[in-house]
C-alpha atoms as one frame of an Amber mdcrd trajectory, in Angstrom:
protein
 178.300   8.885   5.311 179.908  10.464   2.227 183.396  11.928   2.289 184.675
  14.432  -0.270 188.468  14.135  -0.677 190.475  16.756  -2.583 194.138  17.097
  -3.508 195.838  19.927  -5.404 199.418  19.492  -4.131 200.835  18.271  -7.437
 200.133  19.144 -11.054 196.952  17.058 -10.849 193.642  18.162  -9.330 191.998
  15.063  -7.812 188.516  14.688  -6.362 187.142  11.523  -4.775 183.850  10.739
  -3.051 183.853   7.816  -0.645 180.518   6.521   0.589 180.490   3.921   3.374
 184.081   2.965   2.542 183.427   2.562  -1.202 184.740   4.958  -3.855 181.697
   6.196  -5.768 183.422   8.992  -7.702 187.009   9.600  -8.783 188.116  12.060
 -11.420 191.126  14.274 -11.976 192.426  16.966 -14.277 196.089  17.355 -15.134
 197.715  20.758 -15.361 199.780  22.666 -12.822 197.986  25.907 -13.640 194.428
  24.553 -13.847 193.512  23.836 -10.210 191.257  26.909  -9.993 188.899  26.099
 -12.860 189.152  22.296 -12.530 188.283  21.944  -8.835 184.756  23.446  -8.862
 183.879  21.465 -12.012 185.093  18.201 -10.497 183.350  18.794  -7.168 180.099
  19.737  -8.876 180.199  16.468 -10.823 181.182  14.537  -7.688 178.469  15.673
  -5.299 175.399  15.054  -7.455 172.866  13.283  -5.235 175.467  12.995  -2.445
 175.101  14.384   1.043 178.698  15.071   2.009 179.383  14.665   5.745 183.145
  15.360   5.845 185.877  16.883   3.691 189.454  15.610   3.513 192.139  17.709
   1.839 195.792  17.308   0.904 197.868  19.890   2.768 201.016  19.464   0.698
 203.836  19.891   0.376 203.128  21.698  -2.824 203.312  25.028  -4.597 201.620
  27.876  -2.746 198.917  28.629  -5.310 197.885  25.026  -5.901 197.635  24.310
  -2.182 195.701  27.510  -1.492 193.139  26.633  -4.155 192.493  23.161  -2.724
 192.644  24.036   0.969 190.535  27.182   0.682 187.952  25.384  -1.427 187.782
  22.489   1.067 187.492  24.796   4.085 184.821  26.946   2.443 182.840  23.925
   1.247 182.920  22.431   4.765 182.148  25.740   6.486 179.114  26.381   4.260
 177.715  22.947   5.135 178.803  22.995   8.785 180.732  19.737   8.387 184.273
  18.854   9.503 187.350  19.262   7.325 190.627  17.401   7.956 193.990  17.744
   6.267 196.652  15.175   5.422 200.161  15.125   4.007 199.792  14.558   0.271
 203.039  12.549   0.147 201.512  10.106   2.655 198.694   9.480   0.157 201.319
   8.429  -2.389 203.213   6.301   0.120 199.999   4.420   0.957 200.035   3.139
  -2.634 203.518   1.607  -2.331 204.504  -1.798  -0.984 208.293  -1.470  -0.684
 209.759  -1.674   2.845 212.013   1.415   2.516 211.458   4.107  -0.091 211.266
   7.813  -0.859 208.228   9.484  -2.412 208.991  12.511  -4.593 206.799  14.899
  -6.580 207.726  17.814  -8.816 208.267  21.031  -6.870 209.114  23.044  -9.994
 212.288  25.145 -10.086 214.143  21.878 -10.879 213.410  20.548  -7.364 211.251
  17.835  -5.794 209.231  17.577  -2.606 210.079  14.304  -0.893 209.679  12.175
   2.215 211.155   8.824   3.254 209.010   5.904   4.444 209.892   2.678   6.229
 207.187   0.014   6.389 204.638   2.623   5.318 205.502   5.108   8.079 207.051
   8.503   7.297 210.457   8.595   8.980 211.977  11.659   7.311 210.643  14.770
   5.643 208.788  16.267   4.013 211.576  18.302   2.478 212.519  19.966  -0.806
 215.756  19.249  -2.708 217.266  18.767  -6.122 216.379  15.357  -7.626 220.092
  14.409  -7.706 220.396  15.012  -3.952 217.394  12.760  -3.280 218.647  10.047
  -5.673 222.115  10.114  -4.044 220.565   8.789  -0.826 220.644   5.330  -2.442
 217.019   4.468  -1.598 214.316   3.569  -4.120 212.550   6.761  -5.229 208.899
   6.602  -6.275 208.266   9.626  -8.456 205.707   8.486 -10.998 202.594   8.619
  -8.794 200.265  11.426  -7.730 198.670  11.979  -4.299 195.584   9.762  -4.275
 192.694  11.008  -2.119 191.363   7.409  -2.036 193.908   6.834   0.722 193.058
   9.861   2.886 190.590   7.844   4.985 193.360   5.392   5.942 195.890   8.062
   6.974 196.163   8.618  10.696 198.398  11.696  10.965 196.269  14.799  10.580
 197.889  18.014   9.311 196.328  21.310  10.362 198.544  23.777   8.475 199.596
  23.837   4.811 203.035  22.338   4.258 205.040  25.067   2.515 208.722  24.226
   2.252 210.022  27.267   0.408 210.021  30.956   1.048 207.626  32.920  -1.179
 208.911  34.446  -4.403 207.282  37.765  -3.552 209.419  40.231  -1.633 208.119
  43.292   0.198 209.222  46.549  -1.408 211.150  47.536   1.745 213.132  44.258
   1.615 214.184  44.507  -2.043 217.816  45.214  -2.767
């Protein structure tokens, strides 16, 4: 059983292949605007001689375009092969890397904001949400902001997410709604 795990919620495009519980491929490309070209290249390198039986994908929170690239790619890849696809909160994949008892995970949301969620003993107890970094820091809880969502951890996450996690309204405004 080989699992393809993808995350494009942050400025990093990550692809992992897990075979029988062992990571057999892990690569990433950095760049908030490079998810589109990076993802097919990474997946092509990842699936050589692999029969993928399931796809796991980070559902955010994240910027609209980055999430759409990853989620659409994952759904299309799974659909074409008639295999299941499951989604997970990308912040949970960061939290799984931490060992503190009470902490906040934050990633860059652009526009001088961060996406964040609070965890106690590894369980999400608040969020996800979007705020200014100063607002999150003022909560007085350790903030982990130097990690990226790691698809290695998707297989250990139990809370499935079926819809993309968008926390902001789109920038685009219909012509009729413009002032």
